[in-house]
LUMVO-834694 format. One record per atom (N, C-alpha, C): residue number from 0; residue in one letter; atom name; x, y, z. Coordinates in steps of 0.001 Angstrom, whole numbers. Layout:
N
k->NUM&r->a&a->CA&x->X&y->Y&z->Z
...
//
This chain:
55
k->0&r->m&a->N&x->4501&y->-4203&z->10801
k->0&r->m&a->CA&x->5579&y->-3565&z->10167
k->0&r->m&a->C&x->5314&y->-3196&z->8644
k->1&r->g&a->N&x->5852&y->-2075&z->8248
k->1&r->g&a->CA&x->5585&y->-1559&z->7022
k->1&r->g&a->C&x->5591&y->-56&z->6927
k->2&r->g&a->N&x->5131&y->444&z->5792
k->2&r->g&a->CA&x->5161&y->1897&z->5772
k->2&r->g&a->C&x->4398&y->2337&z->4588
k->3&r->i&a->N&x->4123&y->3717&z->4517
k->3&r->i&a->CA&x->3144&y->4277&z->3466
k->3&r->i&a->C&x->4293&y->5367&z->2797
k->4&r->l&a->N&x->4311&y->5502&z->1482
k->4&r->l&a->CA&x->5077&y->6688&z->980
k->4&r->l&a->C&x->4171&y->7181&z->-67
k->5&r->s&a->N&x->3961&y->8425&z->305
k->5&r->s&a->CA&x->2964&y->9278&z->-766
k->5&r->s&a->C&x->4058&y->9956&z->-1710
k->6&r->v&a->N&x->3608&y->10054&z->-2892
k->6&r->v&a->CA&x->4278&y->10473&z->-3938
k->6&r->v&a->C&x->3336&y->11583&z->-4529
k->7&r->d&a->N&x->3656&y->12920&z->-4552
k->7&r->d&a->CA&x->3007&y->13989&z->-4973
k->7&r->d&a->C&x->1472&y->13922&z->-4911
k->8&r->e&a->N&x->874&y->13426&z->-3832
k->8&r->e&a->CA&x->-395&y->13424&z->-3540
k->8&r->e&a->C&x->-1365&y->12803&z->-4672
k->9&r->k&a->N&x->-769&y->12262&z->-5496
k->9&r->k&a->CA&x->-1531&y->11412&z->-6512
k->9&r->k&a->C&x->-1189&y->9772&z->-6742
k->10&r->e&a->N&x->-171&y->9492&z->-5944
k->10&r->e&a->CA&x->163&y->8233&z->-6001
k->10&r->e&a->C&x->908&y->7692&z->-4603
k->11&r->l&a->N&x->646&y->6507&z->-4232
k->11&r->l&a->CA&x->1249&y->6168&z->-3004
k->11&r->l&a->C&x->1621&y->4618&z->-3028
k->12&r->l&a->N&x->2675&y->4302&z->-2161
k->12&r->l&a->CA&x->3198&y->2851&z->-2271
k->12&r->l&a->C&x->2817&y->2322&z->-718
k->13&r->v&a->N&x->2259&y->1328&z->-531
k->13&r->v&a->CA&x->2012&y->750&z->789
k->13&r->v&a->C&x->2759&y->-602&z->855
k->14&r->v&a->N&x->3680&y->-699&z->1889
k->14&r->v&a->CA&x->4591&y->-1676&z->2167
k->14&r->v&a->C&x->4292&y->-2367&z->3282
k->15&r->t&a->N&x->3996&y->-3846&z->3433
k->15&r->t&a->CA&x->3935&y->-4536&z->4619
k->15&r->t&a->C&x->4934&y->-5644&z->4669
k->16&r->v&a->N&x->5362&y->-5958&z->5985
k->16&r->v&a->CA&x->6356&y->-6954&z->6016
k->16&r->v&a->C&x->5728&y->-7792&z->7133
k->17&r->n&a->N&x->5791&y->-9150&z->6763
k->17&r->n&a->CA&x->5425&y->-10123&z->7661
k->17&r->n&a->C&x->6846&y->-10971&z->8304
k->18&r->d&a->N&x->7266&y->-10411&z->9326
k->18&r->d&a->CA&x->8440&y->-11067&z->9832
k->18&r->d&a->C&x->8192&y->-12127&z->10832
k->19&r->e&a->N&x->6961&y->-12915&z->10982
k->19&r->e&a->CA&x->6679&y->-13866&z->11713
k->19&r->e&a->C&x->7124&y->-15190&z->11159
k->20&r->i&a->N&x->7551&y->-15242&z->9769
k->20&r->i&a->CA&x->7897&y->-16332&z->9171
k->20&r->i&a->C&x->9238&y->-16195&z->8660
k->21&r->f&a->N&x->10048&y->-17190&z->8216
k->21&r->f&a->CA&x->11385&y->-16946&z->7616
k->21&r->f&a->C&x->11433&y->-17601&z->6440
k->22&r->p&a->N&x->11998&y->-16875&z->5423
k->22&r->p&a->CA&x->12339&y->-15587&z->5289
k->22&r->p&a->C&x->11199&y->-14671&z->5508
k->23&r->p&a->N&x->11595&y->-13346&z->5884
k->23&r->p&a->CA&x->10486&y->-12471&z->6029
k->23&r->p&a->C&x->9622&y->-12257&z->4664
k->24&r->n&a->N&x->8300&y->-12090&z->4682
k->24&r->n&a->CA&x->7469&y->-11765&z->3494
k->24&r->n&a->C&x->7319&y->-10272&z->3482
k->25&r->l&a->N&x->7569&y->-9656&z->2235
k->25&r->l&a->CA&x->7490&y->-8199&z->1871
k->25&r->l&a->C&x->6261&y->-8135&z->679
k->26&r->n&a->N&x->5492&y->-7315&z->965
k->26&r->n&a->CA&x->4320&y->-6946&z->-104
k->26&r->n&a->C&x->4234&y->-5536&z->-130
k->27&r->a&a->N&x->4165&y->-5139&z->-1276
k->27&r->a&a->CA&x->3883&y->-3810&z->-1775
k->27&r->a&a->C&x->2918&y->-3500&z->-2671
k->28&r->t&a->N&x->2148&y->-2461&z->-2399
k->28&r->t&a->CA&x->887&y->-2292&z->-3154
k->28&r->t&a->C&x->1016&y->-732&z->-3747
k->29&r->w&a->N&x->957&y->-405&z->-4978
k->29&r->w&a->CA&x->1017&y->874&z->-5649
k->29&r->w&a->C&x->-551&y->1231&z->-5912
k->30&r->y&a->N&x->-859&y->2472&z->-5452
k->30&r->y&a->CA&x->-2199&y->2927&z->-5836
k->30&r->y&a->C&x->-1797&y->4328&z->-6544
k->31&r->c&a->N&x->-2775&y->4549&z->-7537
k->31&r->c&a->CA&x->-2695&y->5695&z->-8373
k->31&r->c&a->C&x->-4150&y->6434&z->-8375
k->32&r->g&a->N&x->-4239&y->7405&z->-7917
k->32&r->g&a->CA&x->-5550&y->8201&z->-7793
k->32&r->g&a->C&x->-5782&y->8987&z->-6593
k->33&r->k&a->N&x->-6239&y->10085&z->-6688
k->33&r->k&a->CA&x->-6552&y->10862&z->-5537
k->33&r->k&a->C&x->-7585&y->10373&z->-4476
k->34&r->e&a->N&x->-8464&y->9525&z->-4985
k->34&r->e&a->CA&x->-9364&y->8916&z->-3920
k->34&r->e&a->C&x->-8484&y->7971&z->-3069
k->35&r->h&a->N&x->-7721&y->7232&z->-3455
k->35&r->h&a->CA&x->-6842&y->6319&z->-2581
k->35&r->h&a->C&x->-5865&y->7069&z->-1568
k->36&r->v&a->N&x->-5288&y->8283&z->-2269
k->36&r->v&a->CA&x->-4476&y->8925&z->-1475
k->36&r->v&a->C&x->-5158&y->9731&z->-375
k->37&r->r&a->N&x->-6329&y->10118&z->-502
k->37&r->r&a->CA&x->-7275&y->10740&z->531
k->37&r->r&a->C&x->-7304&y->9753&z->1656
k->38&r->v&a->N&x->-7709&y->8535&z->1428
k->38&r->v&a->CA&x->-7923&y->7436&z->2463
k->38&r->v&a->C&x->-6555&y->7473&z->3271
k->39&r->f&a->N&x->-5551&y->7093&z->2617
k->39&r->f&a->CA&x->-4352&y->6759&z->3261
k->39&r->f&a->C&x->-3711&y->8097&z->3860
k->40&r->r&a->N&x->-4200&y->9100&z->3303
k->40&r->r&a->CA&x->-3351&y->10495&z->3859
k->40&r->r&a->C&x->-4023&y->10660&z->5324
k->41&r->h&a->N&x->-5105&y->10358&z->5633
k->41&r->h&a->CA&x->-5821&y->10415&z->6912
k->41&r->h&a->C&x->-4880&y->9632&z->7801
k->42&r->f&a->N&x->-4582&y->8455&z->7530
k->42&r->f&a->CA&x->-3681&y->7535&z->8388
k->42&r->f&a->C&x->-2263&y->8270&z->8282
k->43&r->i&a->N&x->-1775&y->8730&z->7357
k->43&r->i&a->CA&x->-375&y->9467&z->7613
k->43&r->i&a->C&x->-388&y->10561&z->8475
k->44&r->d&a->N&x->-1409&y->11385&z->8406
k->44&r->d&a->CA&x->-1420&y->12448&z->9176
k->44&r->d&a->C&x->-1733&y->12252&z->10550
k->45&r->a&a->N&x->-2566&y->11224&z->11039
k->45&r->a&a->CA&x->-2840&y->10769&z->12154
k->45&r->a&a->C&x->-1622&y->10251&z->12862
k->46&r->e&a->N&x->-908&y->9423&z->12196
k->46&r->e&a->CA&x->481&y->8983&z->12739
k->46&r->e&a->C&x->1515&y->10012&z->12897
k->47&r->w&a->N&x->1505&y->11153&z->12184
k->47&r->w&a->CA&x->2355&y->12037&z->12219
k->47&r->w&a->C&x->2118&y->12890&z->13563
k->48&r->n&a->N&x->789&y->13267&z->13515
k->48&r->n&a->CA&x->421&y->14038&z->14693
k->48&r->n&a->C&x->508&y->13242&z->15981
k->49&r->q&a->N&x->505&y->11966&z->16056
k->49&r->q&a->CA&x->871&y->11270&z->17365
k->49&r->q&a->C&x->2312&y->11063&z->17586
k->50&r->s&a->N&x->3074&y->11315&z->16690
k->50&r->s&a->CA&x->4506&y->11085&z->16958
k->50&r->s&a->C&x->5233&y->11947&z->17798
k->51&r->a&a->N&x->6367&y->11582&z->18249
k->51&r->a&a->CA&x->7294&y->12285&z->19057
k->51&r->a&a->C&x->8612&y->12719&z->18352
k->52&r->s&a->N&x->9227&y->13822&z->18498
k->52&r->s&a->CA&x->10295&y->13855&z->17853
k->52&r->s&a->C&x->11516&y->13093&z->18660
k->53&r->i&a->N&x->12444&y->12969&z->17809
k->53&r->i&a->CA&x->13839&y->12147&z->18294
k->53&r->i&a->C&x->14777&y->13142&z->18506
k->54&r->e&a->N&x->15450&y->13216&z->19868
k->54&r->e&a->CA&x->16361&y->14051&z->19989
k->54&r->e&a->C&x->17542&y->13184&z->20661
//
């Protein structure tokens, strides 16, 4: 579980949640730099392209 928030293609926030323990453990990592965004952008685009619309 978690997510990636891309901000202006220069920064991003990666959040992971471990809910196998109680209380759930939340970790967030902030990246600043185009090289990091390029790597994660690939994952964001791949996930978006495989997603289905909710109706």
